[in-house]
N, C-alpha and C positions, 0 to 999 in steps of 0.2 A: 749554612750558605755555601754553595759550591765555590771552588777557587776561581772559576771563570768570572764570578761576580765579586768575590772577596778581594782578589788581587787588584783590580782597578780601584775599588773602594779604598783599600789601604793606601795605595799610592797617591790618590788625589787627596785623601784626608791628611796624610803625612805632609804633602806639599803645602797644603793650607796652614797646617800647624806651624811649619818652619817659617813660612812667610810672616805669620803673626809674631813668632818668637824673635825673628830678626828685627822687628820694629821695637820690641821691648828690651831685648838683651843683645844689642849689636856689638860685635867685636870692634868695628870701626864704622864711622858714619858712611852710609851708602844709600843711594836712591833705590826705591822699590823698583821702578822701571828704569834701571840703569841702561847706559848705551849697550846695545846688542841684546837686550832682554827678549825682544820679539824674534830676533834671528834664532836665538836658542830655543824659545818656546815653540815657534811655528816651524822653522826650518829643521832643526835637529830633534827637538822633543816630540813633535807630532808627525810631520811629514816623513822624515828619515826613519823614525822608529817604526812607523806603520809599514812602509815599503820594505825595509830590511827584515822586519818581522816575518812577512810573507815569504821573502826570498830564502831566509835561513830555515824557516820551518819546512818549506818545500824541498830544499836541498837535503835536510836531515831525514825527512820522511822517505825521500827517494833512496838514500843510502841505506836506510833501515830495511826497506823492501828488497833492495838489490842484494844485500848481504845475508838477510834472514837472521841476523844476530838478535834482534829484539825477541824473537820467538824462543830463544834459549833461556830467557829470563834469569840471567846470571845473578842479578841482585833482587829479583822480584819477591823472593821469600824473606828478605830482610824487613825489619820494621821501617816504616816510612821515615821517622826521624833519623835513623841510622843511615838510610840512603841519602838523605839531604846532607847530613854531616860529612859523608864521604865526598860527595861532589863539591861541597863547599870548601873543604880543606884542600883537595887536590887542585881545584881551579884557582884558589887564592894563591897557592904556591906557584902555579904556572904564571899567573898574571903579574906577580911580583917580578919574575925574571924577564918576562916579555916586555913589561913596562920599562925595566932597567935597560934592556937592550935597545928600546926605542930611543933612549937618550944617548946612546953611544954609536948608533948606526945612522949615517947620513940618510940612507934610503928609508929606514923605518921612521926616522924623525919627520919625514914628509907626511906620514899618516898620523902624526901626533901633535904637530905644531899648532893646529887649530885649537886643540884642547887648552893650550897655554896662551892663547891670544886674548882671552877675556881680561879686562883691566879691573873688574870688580868681581871677586870670587863670592858666590852666594849659592843658595840651595839649587838654583837652576843651571848654574854655569857648568856643572858636570855633564850635562847633556851634550855639550859642544865637543863632539868626537867625530873624527873623519869617518866617512862611510866604510872605507876599506878596513880601518881599525876595528870597527864594530863587526864587520863581516867576518874577519879573522877570529876575533876573540869570542864572539858569541857562538860561532860554529864549533870552535874548540870546546867551549863550555857546555853546550847543550847536546852535541853529538854523542858523547859517552852516556848521557842520561837515557837517551833513546836506545842506543845500541845494546846497552847492558840490561835493558828491560825494566827500568825503574818505574815506579807507580806514576801514572799520568800527572798527578798533582805535584810531583817533585819539580817538574819543569816550571810550573807556575809559582811554586813556593820560592824556587831559586831566583826567578826573574823578579819577584816582588822584593826579595831580600836585596838583590842588586840595586834596584831603584831606590829603596828606602835608605840603604847605607850610602849610596852614591850621593844622594841629596844631603845627607847629614855631614859627611866629611867635607863637602864644599860649602856648607852653610856659614853665614856670617854671624856666628853665635859666640858670645864670650863665655865659653865653658872650659872647665878644667877637669880632666878625668883622674888626675893623680896617678897612682901606681897602675891603674887600669889602662892608661895610655901606652904602657909597655906591652899590652896584650891586644887590646882592641883599638883599631885606628879611629881617630876622630878629627875634627877640624883644627885643633890646636897644633897637630903635626902636619896635616895635609896642606894647610894654607902655606906652609913654608915650601912645599913642593912647587907651588905656583908663584913664589916670591921672585920678583925681578932681580936679575943680576947675580943669581946664585952660581957659584963656581961649578964648572962642568965636572962630572956628568950629572950633578944634582944629588938630591937626598929625598928620603921619605917616599919610596916607590910603592909601598904597600897600599892595598885598598881597604880590606876589612881587618886583617890581622897585622898589627904593628910589629909582631914578634919577628917577622922576616927582616925588617930594617934593623932591629936591635941585634939579631943574630948575625947578619951579614955586613954589619958596619956601615950602614947607610942612614942611620937615624940622626936626626938633627932637630933639637928642641931648645932653642935659646930662650931667655927671659924677655928680651925686647920684641917689639912688633916689626913685621916686615914694612919696609918703606913704601913699596908698591908691588903690584902684581902685573903679570902679562909679559909680552915679548918686547925685546929691544929692537925688533926688525922694523925699520922705517918703511912706510908704504904698504904694510900688510893690511888686507881688507878685513876690518874688524866689525863694521856696523853698516847699516843701510839695508834696503829692501833686498838687494841681490847679494848680500854678504855671504850667505850660505853657499851659493854657487861659485862666487868669486874665490872663496877659500879653497874649494875643491879644485878649481882651475889653477889656482896658485900652486898647489901641491904638485900637480902634474907638470906645470911649466918649469918650476924650479928643479924638479927631478930630471927633466929632459935636458935642461941647460947644463946641469952637473955632469950628465952622461956624455953630452956632446963635447964638453970641455976636457 
């Protein structure tokens, strides 16, 4: 089966599996259709992903044609698994530091606040990410894949891995990975990143490889459970039909007020 069909099949199948497992092995009691569910599914998961996918793909294809770098095929002779491993490792290291910077920079926090606004962390909540945040990170992620002449399937493999792992680390599953949690990131560490009231600048910034948090002193894995998730910002638009647009307007308005002040 080509990856153009395999990728959406894996993503949809994995989402369905996690939805079922969250009913059977929940970390904490949460509703299936929790507040903000359809904001995340329709606004962020479908509409935004579709529009930004076209935009990022167009930008990268344009830069590839303008520079001519893809024709050099700098990694095209490598085995596909090795190509995927390279881009996986380099981007995961980048995203750890960019994510950490978002929590220390007032300007970049405006592009990340929405991601922390959900009060019930589950398999779908990871889709709630500001459009500018996605535009930056996915351009940085996929541009090298094209410019270095990687196999066309590597793009789809990496995107599938992102989606599957992102759903997993946000899932409301009562799982423990033991010693493997020091290598591979999972929900038992990432849910603490979303815990309400964590001291600044936060903990557990890694996405796929937890080793970055353990190496750079930002790991946090206590035995007790978080009391709550989400923001302590009163009046933040979290739910409702227009919440997706309101959250983007809020980020611009707050940033403008900060610059004016």
